FILUMLO-712777 format. One record per residue (C-alpha): residue number from 1; z negated, x negated, y. Coordinates in steps of 0.02 Angstrom, whole numbers, plus 50000, padded with zeros to 5 digits. Example, Ala and Ser with C-alpha at 12.3 -4.5 7.8 and 13.67 -1.06 7.14 Angstrom:
// residues 2
- seq / z / x / y
- 1 / 49610 / 49385 / 49775
- 2 / 49643 / 49316 / 49947
This chain:
// residues 586
- seq / z / x / y
- 1 / 53915 / 55388 / 54627
- 2 / 53982 / 55292 / 54477
- 3 / 54010 / 55458 / 54389
- 4 / 54155 / 55486 / 54509
- 5 / 54254 / 55339 / 54441
- 6 / 54344 / 55439 / 54304
- 7 / 54410 / 55557 / 54438
- 8 / 54527 / 55419 / 54500
- 9 / 54622 / 55447 / 54338
- 10 / 54582 / 55628 / 54302
- 11 / 54634 / 55701 / 54471
- 12 / 54815 / 55637 / 54470
- 13 / 54830 / 55678 / 54285
- 14 / 54775 / 55858 / 54316
- 15 / 54891 / 55868 / 54466
- 16 / 55037 / 55808 / 54361
- 17 / 54996 / 55934 / 54225
- 18 / 54991 / 56074 / 54353
- 19 / 55161 / 56025 / 54423
- 20 / 55238 / 56016 / 54250
- 21 / 55167 / 56186 / 54204
- 22 / 55221 / 56282 / 54359
- 23 / 55356 / 56169 / 54432
- 24 / 55499 / 56281 / 54381
- 25 / 55425 / 56423 / 54481
- 26 / 55387 / 56322 / 54637
- 27 / 55504 / 56291 / 54782
- 28 / 55532 / 56108 / 54824
- 29 / 55421 / 56111 / 54978
- 30 / 55275 / 56180 / 54877
- 31 / 55294 / 56050 / 54739
- 32 / 55302 / 55909 / 54865
- 33 / 55151 / 55978 / 54955
- 34 / 55049 / 55985 / 54795
- 35 / 55101 / 55808 / 54749
- 36 / 55055 / 55738 / 54919
- 37 / 54890 / 55833 / 54923
- 38 / 54835 / 55770 / 54752
- 39 / 54889 / 55592 / 54791
- 40 / 54800 / 55598 / 54960
- 41 / 54641 / 55665 / 54881
- 42 / 54641 / 55525 / 54753
- 43 / 54674 / 55396 / 54889
- 44 / 54529 / 55464 / 54993
- 45 / 54413 / 55455 / 54842
- 46 / 54468 / 55276 / 54803
- 47 / 54438 / 55221 / 54983
- 48 / 54267 / 55306 / 54987
- 49 / 54215 / 55224 / 54824
- 50 / 54278 / 55057 / 54889
- 51 / 54171 / 55072 / 55046
- 52 / 54019 / 55105 / 54936
- 53 / 54052 / 54983 / 54793
- 54 / 53913 / 54859 / 54830
- 55 / 53833 / 54829 / 54709
- 56 / 53974 / 54856 / 54581
- 57 / 53956 / 55011 / 54472
- 58 / 53990 / 55033 / 54287
- 59 / 54027 / 55199 / 54202
- 60 / 54031 / 55222 / 54014
- 61 / 54139 / 55377 / 54000
- 62 / 54060 / 55518 / 53901
- 63 / 53892 / 55430 / 53895
- 64 / 53945 / 55309 / 53757
- 65 / 53833 / 55169 / 53818
- 66 / 53809 / 55008 / 53718
- 67 / 53675 / 55006 / 53583
- 68 / 53589 / 54841 / 53544
- 69 / 53717 / 54752 / 53654
- 70 / 53868 / 54822 / 53561
- 71 / 53982 / 54955 / 53635
- 72 / 54127 / 55060 / 53573
- 73 / 54148 / 55175 / 53724
- 74 / 54269 / 55175 / 53869
- 75 / 54198 / 55075 / 54015
- 76 / 54258 / 55086 / 54195
- 77 / 54208 / 54955 / 54323
- 78 / 54193 / 55005 / 54506
- 79 / 54192 / 54837 / 54592
- 80 / 54281 / 54786 / 54752
- 81 / 54441 / 54710 / 54680
- 82 / 54471 / 54850 / 54555
- 83 / 54437 / 54990 / 54679
- 84 / 54538 / 54897 / 54810
- 85 / 54690 / 54895 / 54695
- 86 / 54662 / 55078 / 54651
- 87 / 54656 / 55121 / 54837
- 88 / 54813 / 55019 / 54869
- 89 / 54905 / 55104 / 54725
- 90 / 54852 / 55276 / 54785
- 91 / 54898 / 55246 / 54967
- 92 / 55070 / 55179 / 54920
- 93 / 55099 / 55325 / 54802
- 94 / 55059 / 55442 / 54946
- 95 / 55179 / 55344 / 55057
- 96 / 55318 / 55353 / 54926
- 97 / 55293 / 55541 / 54904
- 98 / 55293 / 55569 / 55091
- 99 / 55451 / 55463 / 55107
- 100 / 55541 / 55571 / 54979
- 101 / 55478 / 55734 / 55058
- 102 / 55605 / 55871 / 55021
- 103 / 55756 / 55755 / 55023
- 104 / 55756 / 55675 / 54851
- 105 / 55876 / 55761 / 54733
- 106 / 55794 / 55787 / 54563
- 107 / 55917 / 55773 / 54416
- 108 / 55814 / 55889 / 54303
- 109 / 55882 / 56042 / 54392
- 110 / 55774 / 56194 / 54429
- 111 / 55612 / 56097 / 54406
- 112 / 55548 / 56047 / 54576
- 113 / 55387 / 55975 / 54506
- 114 / 55465 / 55844 / 54392
- 115 / 55476 / 55700 / 54515
- 116 / 55305 / 55719 / 54599
- 117 / 55226 / 55745 / 54427
- 118 / 55295 / 55579 / 54366
- 119 / 55237 / 55493 / 54524
- 120 / 55061 / 55561 / 54498
- 121 / 55062 / 55501 / 54318
- 122 / 55114 / 55331 / 54383
- 123 / 54969 / 55335 / 54506
- 124 / 54847 / 55382 / 54366
- 125 / 54906 / 55236 / 54259
- 126 / 54890 / 55112 / 54401
- 127 / 54717 / 55172 / 54451
- 128 / 54657 / 55170 / 54271
- 129 / 54721 / 54993 / 54244
- 130 / 54636 / 54935 / 54403
- 131 / 54463 / 54998 / 54355
- 132 / 54470 / 54977 / 54164
- 133 / 54326 / 54872 / 54101
- 134 / 54383 / 54854 / 53921
- 135 / 54541 / 54774 / 53859
- 136 / 54602 / 54914 / 53747
- 137 / 54595 / 55047 / 53880
- 138 / 54671 / 54927 / 54005
- 139 / 54814 / 54919 / 53879
- 140 / 54820 / 55110 / 53868
- 141 / 54835 / 55126 / 54057
- 142 / 54956 / 54979 / 54056
- 143 / 55067 / 55079 / 53938
- 144 / 55049 / 55242 / 54035
- 145 / 55101 / 55151 / 54193
- 146 / 55246 / 55068 / 54103
- 147 / 55315 / 55221 / 54013
- 148 / 55314 / 55324 / 54173
- 149 / 55397 / 55179 / 54265
- 150 / 55536 / 55177 / 54135
- 151 / 55566 / 55362 / 54161
- 152 / 55563 / 55345 / 54350
- 153 / 55683 / 55197 / 54346
- 154 / 55808 / 55297 / 54244
- 155 / 55773 / 55458 / 54337
- 156 / 55956 / 55481 / 54383
- 157 / 55992 / 55499 / 54200
- 158 / 56172 / 55553 / 54226
- 159 / 56215 / 55377 / 54287
- 160 / 56249 / 55247 / 54152
- 161 / 56184 / 55101 / 54254
- 162 / 56019 / 55191 / 54285
- 163 / 55997 / 55215 / 54098
- 164 / 56043 / 55033 / 54066
- 165 / 55918 / 54970 / 54196
- 166 / 55781 / 55081 / 54127
- 167 / 55820 / 55024 / 53949
- 168 / 55809 / 54841 / 53999
- 169 / 55646 / 54877 / 54089
- 170 / 55579 / 54971 / 53939
- 171 / 55626 / 54843 / 53806
- 172 / 55559 / 54690 / 53897
- 173 / 55398 / 54773 / 53956
- 174 / 55368 / 54853 / 53786
- 175 / 55377 / 54682 / 53705
- 176 / 55252 / 54622 / 53833
- 177 / 55140 / 54769 / 53790
- 178 / 55151 / 54729 / 53603
- 179 / 55100 / 54551 / 53643
- 180 / 54946 / 54615 / 53737
- 181 / 54901 / 54728 / 53591
- 182 / 54912 / 54585 / 53466
- 183 / 54805 / 54477 / 53579
- 184 / 54675 / 54615 / 53590
- 185 / 54675 / 54629 / 53400
- 186 / 54638 / 54443 / 53382
- 187 / 54497 / 54453 / 53508
- 188 / 54423 / 54604 / 53421
- 189 / 54433 / 54515 / 53255
- 190 / 54334 / 54370 / 53328
- 191 / 54203 / 54465 / 53429
- 192 / 54202 / 54646 / 53369
- 193 / 54207 / 54701 / 53551
- 194 / 54332 / 54778 / 53671
- 195 / 54234 / 54770 / 53833
- 196 / 54299 / 54621 / 53932
- 197 / 54127 / 54554 / 53977
- 198 / 54064 / 54575 / 53798
- 199 / 54219 / 54488 / 53728
- 200 / 54185 / 54343 / 53845
- 201 / 54006 / 54329 / 53783
- 202 / 54064 / 54340 / 53602
- 203 / 54189 / 54198 / 53626
- 204 / 54055 / 54091 / 53709
- 205 / 53933 / 54124 / 53566
- 206 / 54064 / 54069 / 53440
- 207 / 54086 / 53897 / 53515
- 208 / 54232 / 53804 / 53592
- 209 / 54411 / 53870 / 53596
- 210 / 54519 / 53861 / 53441
- 211 / 54691 / 53916 / 53385
- 212 / 54640 / 54100 / 53382
- 213 / 54578 / 54094 / 53561
- 214 / 54736 / 54004 / 53616
- 215 / 54848 / 54130 / 53527
- 216 / 54756 / 54279 / 53603
- 217 / 54762 / 54199 / 53776
- 218 / 54950 / 54169 / 53763
- 219 / 54984 / 54346 / 53699
- 220 / 54879 / 54436 / 53830
- 221 / 54944 / 54328 / 53971
- 222 / 55124 / 54354 / 53914
- 223 / 55109 / 54542 / 53935
- 224 / 55026 / 54526 / 54105
- 225 / 55154 / 54400 / 54168
- 226 / 55296 / 54513 / 54111
- 227 / 55221 / 54649 / 54221
- 228 / 55201 / 54521 / 54361
- 229 / 55386 / 54474 / 54347
- 230 / 55345 / 54288 / 54337
- 231 / 55484 / 54170 / 54285
- 232 / 55549 / 54171 / 54147
- 233 / 55483 / 54347 / 54115
- 234 / 55560 / 54417 / 54274
- 235 / 55738 / 54469 / 54228
- 236 / 55698 / 54654 / 54210
- 237 / 55639 / 54672 / 54391
- 238 / 55803 / 54647 / 54488
- 239 / 55898 / 54754 / 54362
- 240 / 55768 / 54893 / 54378
- 241 / 55762 / 54885 / 54568
- 242 / 55951 / 54897 / 54578
- 243 / 55951 / 55070 / 54497
- 244 / 55777 / 55142 / 54527
- 245 / 55756 / 55275 / 54663
- 246 / 55693 / 55203 / 54827
- 247 / 55518 / 55281 / 54817
- 248 / 55499 / 55202 / 54645
- 249 / 55553 / 55032 / 54710
- 250 / 55416 / 55047 / 54842
- 251 / 55288 / 55058 / 54703
- 252 / 55364 / 54932 / 54583
- 253 / 55366 / 54791 / 54711
- 254 / 55226 / 54857 / 54820
- 255 / 55089 / 54874 / 54690
- 256 / 55141 / 54870 / 54506
- 257 / 55190 / 54687 / 54507
- 258 / 55031 / 54646 / 54603
- 259 / 54930 / 54738 / 54470
- 260 / 54999 / 54615 / 54342
- 261 / 54936 / 54471 / 54449
- 262 / 54769 / 54560 / 54468
- 263 / 54762 / 54579 / 54279
- 264 / 54784 / 54392 / 54255
- 265 / 54641 / 54358 / 54376
- 266 / 54528 / 54490 / 54298
- 267 / 54558 / 54445 / 54116
- 268 / 54533 / 54260 / 54139
- 269 / 54375 / 54282 / 54244
- 270 / 54292 / 54401 / 54121
- 271 / 54362 / 54351 / 53951
- 272 / 54424 / 54172 / 53948
- 273 / 54326 / 54083 / 54085
- 274 / 54174 / 54033 / 53982
- 275 / 54147 / 53884 / 53866
- 276 / 54223 / 53981 / 53721
- 277 / 54383 / 54021 / 53818
- 278 / 54519 / 53918 / 53897
- 279 / 54460 / 53770 / 54002
- 280 / 54487 / 53792 / 54189
- 281 / 54603 / 53641 / 54207
- 282 / 54719 / 53714 / 54075
- 283 / 54724 / 53885 / 54158
- 284 / 54758 / 53800 / 54323
- 285 / 54901 / 53702 / 54247
- 286 / 54975 / 53860 / 54168
- 287 / 54970 / 53963 / 54327
- 288 / 55021 / 53826 / 54449
- 289 / 55170 / 53770 / 54343
- 290 / 55230 / 53949 / 54317
- 291 / 55193 / 53990 / 54498
- 292 / 55298 / 53846 / 54564
- 293 / 55441 / 53889 / 54446
- 294 / 55432 / 54072 / 54496
- 295 / 55425 / 54038 / 54683
- 296 / 55572 / 53917 / 54678
- 297 / 55686 / 54023 / 54568
- 298 / 55641 / 54183 / 54658
- 299 / 55672 / 54110 / 54831
- 300 / 55840 / 54032 / 54784
- 301 / 55902 / 54189 / 54696
- 302 / 55844 / 54296 / 54842
- 303 / 55948 / 54191 / 54961
- 304 / 56106 / 54208 / 54855
- 305 / 56102 / 54399 / 54843
- 306 / 56209 / 54521 / 54941
- 307 / 56145 / 54675 / 54849
- 308 / 56001 / 54717 / 54967
- 309 / 55886 / 54796 / 54837
- 310 / 55911 / 54647 / 54720
- 311 / 55878 / 54531 / 54866
- 312 / 55711 / 54617 / 54899
- 313 / 55670 / 54614 / 54713
- 314 / 55695 / 54425 / 54705
- 315 / 55588 / 54409 / 54859
- 316 / 55451 / 54495 / 54760
- 317 / 55476 / 54370 / 54618
- 318 / 55457 / 54225 / 54741
- 319 / 55298 / 54294 / 54815
- 320 / 55228 / 54326 / 54641
- 321 / 55246 / 54140 / 54614
- 322 / 55144 / 54107 / 54771
- 323 / 55010 / 54229 / 54711
- 324 / 54998 / 54140 / 54543
- 325 / 54983 / 53970 / 54626
- 326 / 54838 / 54032 / 54731
- 327 / 54747 / 54104 / 54581
- 328 / 54782 / 53944 / 54483
- 329 / 54691 / 53837 / 54611
- 330 / 54530 / 53922 / 54550
- 331 / 54434 / 53918 / 54713
- 332 / 54349 / 54062 / 54806
- 333 / 54450 / 54022 / 54963
- 334 / 54615 / 54039 / 54870
- 335 / 54560 / 54202 / 54787
- 336 / 54517 / 54275 / 54957
- 337 / 54682 / 54219 / 55031
- 338 / 54783 / 54293 / 54888
- 339 / 54691 / 54459 / 54902
- 340 / 54738 / 54472 / 55086
- 341 / 54913 / 54410 / 55049
- 342 / 54938 / 54546 / 54918
- 343 / 54879 / 54682 / 55038
- 344 / 54997 / 54624 / 55175
- 345 / 55143 / 54598 / 55058
- 346 / 55123 / 54772 / 54982
- 347 / 55145 / 54862 / 55147
- 348 / 55286 / 54751 / 55209
- 349 / 55387 / 54756 / 55048
- 350 / 55369 / 54944 / 55028
- 351 / 55428 / 54965 / 55208
- 352 / 55580 / 54854 / 55178
- 353 / 55631 / 54953 / 55024
- 354 / 55610 / 55114 / 55124
- 355 / 55733 / 55045 / 55254
- 356 / 55854 / 54994 / 55116
- 357 / 55845 / 55172 / 55050
- 358 / 55898 / 55238 / 55219
- 359 / 56052 / 55126 / 55214
- 360 / 56093 / 55188 / 55040
- 361 / 56077 / 55371 / 55087
- 362 / 56170 / 55352 / 55251
- 363 / 56316 / 55244 / 55196
- 364 / 56319 / 55252 / 55006
- 365 / 56300 / 55063 / 54994
- 366 / 56170 / 54926 / 54989
- 367 / 56298 / 54786 / 55001
- 368 / 56260 / 54666 / 55143
- 369 / 56445 / 54624 / 55166
- 370 / 56514 / 54801 / 55157
- 371 / 56383 / 54861 / 55282
- 372 / 56426 / 54726 / 55410
- 373 / 56399 / 54804 / 55581
- 374 / 56388 / 54982 / 55514
- 375 / 56202 / 54999 / 55549
- 376 / 56214 / 54981 / 55738
- 377 / 56168 / 55163 / 55765
- 378 / 56009 / 55148 / 55662
- 379 / 55908 / 55065 / 55798
- 380 / 55737 / 55117 / 55734
- 381 / 55778 / 55060 / 55559
- 382 / 55845 / 54896 / 55629
- 383 / 55681 / 54862 / 55718
- 384 / 55579 / 54905 / 55563
- 385 / 55687 / 54796 / 55451
- 386 / 55678 / 54649 / 55572
- 387 / 55489 / 54664 / 55593
- 388 / 55472 / 54671 / 55404
- 389 / 55571 / 54511 / 55387
- 390 / 55462 / 54423 / 55516
- 391 / 55304 / 54484 / 55429
- 392 / 55372 / 54422 / 55263
- 393 / 55396 / 54250 / 55341
- 394 / 55211 / 54242 / 55387
- 395 / 55215 / 54287 / 55571
- 396 / 55037 / 54301 / 55639
- 397 / 54939 / 54414 / 55652
- 398 / 55000 / 54514 / 55500
- 399 / 54878 / 54521 / 55354
- 400 / 55003 / 54434 / 55241
- 401 / 55010 / 54290 / 55364
- 402 / 54821 / 54274 / 55366
- 403 / 54813 / 54277 / 55177
- 404 / 54954 / 54151 / 55164
- 405 / 54870 / 54034 / 55287
- 406 / 54704 / 54041 / 55193
- 407 / 54794 / 54008 / 55027
- 408 / 54894 / 53865 / 55104
- 409 / 54737 / 53777 / 55164
- 410 / 54653 / 53806 / 54995
- 411 / 54799 / 53733 / 54897
- 412 / 54847 / 53594 / 55018
- 413 / 54979 / 53459 / 55003
- 414 / 55147 / 53496 / 54924
- 415 / 55092 / 53669 / 54866
- 416 / 55057 / 53720 / 55046
- 417 / 55232 / 53660 / 55089
- 418 / 55302 / 53771 / 54951
- 419 / 55214 / 53921 / 55028
- 420 / 55301 / 53885 / 55193
- 421 / 55474 / 53855 / 55119
- 422 / 55473 / 54000 / 54994
- 423 / 55412 / 54128 / 55120
- 424 / 55534 / 54064 / 55251
- 425 / 55683 / 54070 / 55133
- 426 / 55649 / 54247 / 55072
- 427 / 55617 / 54307 / 55250
- 428 / 55776 / 54220 / 55310
- 429 / 55877 / 54319 / 55182
- 430 / 55802 / 54481 / 55251
- 431 / 55834 / 54429 / 55432
- 432 / 56012 / 54378 / 55385
- 433 / 56041 / 54555 / 55320
- 434 / 55967 / 54627 / 55480
- 435 / 56082 / 54522 / 55589
- 436 / 56239 / 54564 / 55493
- 437 / 56208 / 54746 / 55452
- 438 / 56119 / 54811 / 55607
- 439 / 56188 / 54695 / 55741
- 440 / 56358 / 54652 / 55668
- 441 / 56331 / 54467 / 55700
- 442 / 56443 / 54332 / 55629
- 443 / 56619 / 54336 / 55560
- 444 / 56670 / 54465 / 55430
- 445 / 56591 / 54412 / 55264
- 446 / 56702 / 54351 / 55122
- 447 / 56747 / 54450 / 54968
- 448 / 56635 / 54450 / 54815
- 449 / 56640 / 54299 / 54704
- 450 / 56605 / 54273 / 54520
- 451 / 56436 / 54329 / 54453
- 452 / 56401 / 54429 / 54610
- 453 / 56331 / 54604 / 54613
- 454 / 56390 / 54685 / 54774
- 455 / 56296 / 54848 / 54792
- 456 / 56450 / 54943 / 54849
- 457 / 56498 / 55114 / 54784
- 458 / 56318 / 55171 / 54757
- 459 / 56276 / 55356 / 54750
- 460 / 56155 / 55415 / 54885
- 461 / 55990 / 55487 / 54825
- 462 / 56007 / 55637 / 54941
- 463 / 56111 / 55791 / 54910
- 464 / 56243 / 55712 / 55020
- 465 / 56255 / 55565 / 55138
- 466 / 56130 / 55579 / 55279
- 467 / 56193 / 55625 / 55450
- 468 / 56026 / 55615 / 55538
- 469 / 55884 / 55517 / 55459
- 470 / 55732 / 55628 / 55425
- 471 / 55577 / 55579 / 55523
- 472 / 55476 / 55552 / 55364
- 473 / 55595 / 55414 / 55309
- 474 / 55562 / 55313 / 55467
- 475 / 55381 / 55360 / 55500
- 476 / 55325 / 55301 / 55327
- 477 / 55391 / 55121 / 55343
- 478 / 55327 / 55114 / 55522
- 479 / 55152 / 55161 / 55463
- 480 / 55160 / 55036 / 55319
- 481 / 55206 / 54895 / 55438
- 482 / 55073 / 54952 / 55561
- 483 / 54944 / 54949 / 55421
- 484 / 54994 / 54771 / 55374
- 485 / 54974 / 54721 / 55556
- 486 / 54809 / 54809 / 55584
- 487 / 54734 / 54733 / 55426
- 488 / 54764 / 54561 / 55501
- 489 / 54682 / 54595 / 55670
- 490 / 54539 / 54717 / 55639
- 491 / 54376 / 54620 / 55662
- 492 / 54280 / 54603 / 55500
- 493 / 54417 / 54668 / 55385
- 494 / 54462 / 54497 / 55312
- 495 / 54278 / 54455 / 55290
- 496 / 54249 / 54621 / 55199
- 497 / 54394 / 54586 / 55081
- 498 / 54328 / 54411 / 55049
- 499 / 54154 / 54478 / 55016
- 500 / 54206 / 54601 / 54881
- 501 / 54322 / 54474 / 54798
- 502 / 54189 / 54338 / 54796
- 503 / 54055 / 54459 / 54736
- 504 / 54163 / 54502 / 54585
- 505 / 54242 / 54334 / 54547
- 506 / 54142 / 54193 / 54626
- 507 / 53963 / 54238 / 54595
- 508 / 53940 / 54301 / 54772
- 509 / 53986 / 54135 / 54854
- 510 / 54005 / 54160 / 55041
- 511 / 54172 / 54093 / 55100
- 512 / 54229 / 54110 / 55282
- 513 / 54400 / 54189 / 55302
- 514 / 54476 / 54184 / 55475
- 515 / 54623 / 54121 / 55575
- 516 / 54627 / 53933 / 55598
- 517 / 54738 / 53830 / 55714
- 518 / 54825 / 53754 / 55563
- 519 / 54855 / 53925 / 55486
- 520 / 54930 / 53993 / 55647
- 521 / 55042 / 53840 / 55665
- 522 / 55103 / 53853 / 55485
- 523 / 55137 / 54040 / 55507
- 524 / 55237 / 54010 / 55666
- 525 / 55330 / 53866 / 55585
- 526 / 55381 / 53967 / 55431
- 527 / 55436 / 54108 / 55546
- 528 / 55539 / 53990 / 55654
- 529 / 55615 / 53913 / 55497
- 530 / 55662 / 54086 / 55433
- 531 / 55744 / 54134 / 55598
- 532 / 55839 / 53969 / 55603
- 533 / 55903 / 53986 / 55425
- 534 / 55956 / 54166 / 55456
- 535 / 56046 / 54118 / 55616
- 536 / 56137 / 53975 / 55529
- 537 / 56189 / 54089 / 55385
- 538 / 56257 / 54220 / 55505
- 539 / 56348 / 54098 / 55619
- 540 / 56414 / 53981 / 55483
- 541 / 56420 / 54081 / 55320
- 542 / 56505 / 53943 / 55222
- 543 / 56372 / 53817 / 55271
- 544 / 56236 / 53904 / 55171
- 545 / 56344 / 53994 / 55042
- 546 / 56302 / 53981 / 54858
- 547 / 56368 / 53814 / 54791
- 548 / 56452 / 53801 / 54621
- 549 / 56299 / 53714 / 54551
- 550 / 56200 / 53875 / 54581
- 551 / 56310 / 53972 / 54460
- 552 / 56210 / 53925 / 54303
- 553 / 56054 / 53994 / 54384
- 554 / 56143 / 54155 / 54432
- 555 / 56219 / 54173 / 54258
- 556 / 56044 / 54187 / 54185
- 557 / 56033 / 54363 / 54261
- 558 / 56162 / 54418 / 54133
- 559 / 56114 / 54600 / 54113
- 560 / 56102 / 54578 / 53923
- 561 / 55933 / 54631 / 53859
- 562 / 55946 / 54509 / 53712
- 563 / 55952 / 54364 / 53834
- 564 / 55798 / 54427 / 53923
- 565 / 55703 / 54444 / 53759
- 566 / 55749 / 54265 / 53715
- 567 / 55681 / 54206 / 53883
- 568 / 55521 / 54304 / 53851
- 569 / 55496 / 54202 / 53693
- 570 / 55533 / 54042 / 53788
- 571 / 55403 / 54091 / 53917
- 572 / 55271 / 54126 / 53785
- 573 / 55305 / 53956 / 53706
- 574 / 55288 / 53873 / 53875
- 575 / 55121 / 53959 / 53902
- 576 / 55057 / 53894 / 53737
- 577 / 55119 / 53717 / 53771
- 578 / 55036 / 53712 / 53942
- 579 / 54869 / 53778 / 53877
- 580 / 54867 / 53678 / 53714
- 581 / 54791 / 53513 / 53778
- 582 / 54625 / 53595 / 53819
- 583 / 54611 / 53671 / 53646
- 584 / 54658 / 53507 / 53561
- 585 / 54531 / 53417 / 53668
- 586 / 54390 / 53520 / 53594
């Protein structure tokens, strides 16, 4: 069965090649059908492998197995977490392709296969990164995923702002990739290995951590945290989301950012967790400090947005912070909670972006103020958007709520309070938009202020503004939300997720994962807090408007790529400073 692992990458690559080769001769419906069929086949294979991944499988591609304990081949690892992320990436790619069925206007004229081909390449990169067992090929898939994401972000190449957003995305993420490559070079110089597990053994055999180990840790983590959009590496994400096509946004926030978090968890557990790596207290300090900073900044900036796609992007930043905090606690319970949280968040966030895309294509705007009351006729979309906001807040029994409650109990104390506040604030921003746009609640919003991106005057992604919303554009978010709900209530699902996560990362430790009275109470409280904040913002806009003291924080999102590069260097320095005490202590 392990011989099937390479097909998770090969099938979408071959599908993309086919669409590129014959796309000019295919009608749009045929190209979309091929794209969906290939994506669905890959998703089915990923799910089947996931259901049969115990014990974990390893495949040395081409038969290049290690000799005398040393390997130079490409190794793929078919364990639960990796196959779970590959399945998630494939299912969301299928959802994004189905959402864009026949409507999406492709700028490269007379080539109907261009967009689905790029989406399949994106899927191949994400699947490869999820199951890569060696650092160099993880980097290769990391770059494939990134390069395709740049192209998809700037897909509407005739628009200057799309090119600018893609350029910002490309520069910042390329620097993160170079950092990963330099870190890999240092690790190879020390151990002579590229396989993650073999690198970990080589570091342990060398002795305690030193400056080289610290430098490689900082460089590799920098690249992964850029992909995760953790503060202060996050600036590219809102700019990219503002211009990327809606199906691409569904993947960027739904799974690509989560893959960066997964990469942090995977690399530390296999490479740096031993006595020759970074001590656990130092990793915990790095991730918890960055997680808190990310959650706070993301939640505040989410609240102050009126550009709906930017608002959802900052919500992703805030939840990334919560994911990092959970991983930084370094307990099996927290790992299980974050795995469930990521699954629930992926479906909900992709559904919310799908609803935002409908607003864009119907009204030519994603400005909360300009759309005030204009969405009253979109009743189905209103329900979906409102349910998505409640799920984002942590309303039981959604899977995200279950994962959040498990993570809250694992972290405890003030960190649990941060989970409640950050999720409530981001959800309140979504519910505020729902109340104003779809129900027309509250007084007419004020005009735009300084340092405010409005989201007005956007070009729809369809050939013209939608009169009637295609069924695919509403069915897809409905199914995504239904999936997030079902994952939280199906008996045994949470335990199965916990089992595969613990088997891969906790030595098989058995940890119970289930609803608890405290978890339900915290979920209901965060939901009630979100509803209350949204109601206050709608009824009394000035009461919760952005104060002048928030302007410095908003100015940081300057749109200048040089500023973002400077903050990337600041973030790398912060990583080194936080991890340094453990190295000095040895």
